[in-house]
N, C-alpha and C positions, 0 to 999 in steps of 0.2 A: 504494500500500500504506500502510495506517495502522499505524505501528509500535506505537502505544498499544494497539490492538486485538490485535496479535500478542503483545505482552508480557502483556496481561491473559489471553489464551488460552494462555499458556505455549508459544508457538510452534506451537500446534496449529491455529490458525486460518489457513486458506488457505495451507498450505505450498506454496511454489513447486515446480513440477515440475523438480527439479534435473537429472535425466538428460537430458530434452529440451533444457534450457538448455545443458548441457555439449556435447551433440551439435551443437547450433546453433553454439556457439562454434568447434568443430572445423571445421564447414563454412565459417564466415565466414573463419577463418584460411586454409583451403585456397583460398577464392575470392580473397582478397587476394594469396596467393602466385602465383595464376594471372595476376594483373594487374588484378583488380577486375572489376566488372560489365561494363564496356565490352569488356574483353578476352574475357571468357567469352561475351558476346553475339556478338562477331566470330567466335570459334571455332565456336560453334553454327551460325551462318549459313554458315560455310565448309563444315562437315560436311553440312548440309542441301543446299547447292548441289551438292556432289559427287554426292550420292545422287539428287536430283531431275534433275540433268543426265543421269545414266545412264538413269533411267526415261524421260525425255522424248526421248532420242536414238534410240529404236527403238520400233517398234510391238509388239515382243515383250513389253515391260513397259508397264504403264499405272498411273495413279493415279486414284482416283475424285474427287480434288480437282483439277479441271482448271485453275482460275484460280489462278495463283501468289500472288495477294494473300491468298488464304484458306488457304494451305498452312502446316502446322505445321513448325516447325524442331526439334521434340522427338519427335513421332511421325509417321513417314512411312508411310502406307498405300499398298500397291501390289498388283498382281496380275500373273500371268504368262499369256501367251497359251496356250490349250489346256488350262486347268484342271490344271496340273501341280503343285499344292500339295504333295502328299505327296512327290513326287519331288524337288522343290526343297528342301523341309525336310530330307529325308534327306541330300541333297547338301551342304547347309550344315552339318548336324550333323557330318558326316565331316570338315569343315574347322574345327570348333570354333566355328561360328556358331550360336547357339541363341536360343530365345525369339523367333522370327520369325513364329510363327503369328498370323494376323490374327483379326479379330473373328468370332465364331461365326455372326453373321447375314449376313456377306458371304462367299459361297462362294469357295473357292480364293484367299483373300486372305492377305496378309502385312502385318506391321507392324514396322518397324524403330524401336525406341525408342532415340533417340540423345541422351539427356539429357546434362547437364553432365559427368558422369564418364566418358562414352564417349569414348575418345580418337579422334582423326582416323584413326589407323591401323586402328581397328576398322571404320570406315566404308569405308576403302580396301579392307579385306579383303572386306567384303560386296560392294562394287562389282566387285571382281575375280572373286568367285564368281558373281555375276550374269552377267558377260561370258562366263565359262567355261561355265556352264550353258546359256546361250543358244546358244553356238557348238555345243555337243553336240546341241542339238535341231534344228539345221539339216540 
């Protein structure tokens, strides 16, 4: 930033986006409080492992991303055997688990978005619902 240009323009030249800067500051403080990037990465990998382990443990659930090297730790796509998307979404909604509907171009799919702010307990709740739903289908 060239302060001479800002002064000449009476602070009207290239005004910084203050609200996004403020929000970024809040996020950075939260991240530091969590233990920094390494701690957040470890927490995200732990959440993803819990969910992928559930999906991989049974043929009832599957993911279109078979190779673990290419799996996302933020967005976990999966499907249920038998095309039970509507039933599973309703089942999850009853338990407070929402926004799991998958991509419109992938029939009967789900997507669990487990970004930084999703607590481990939220993924545990999803895995418990998956186990319960699967047991009801047997």
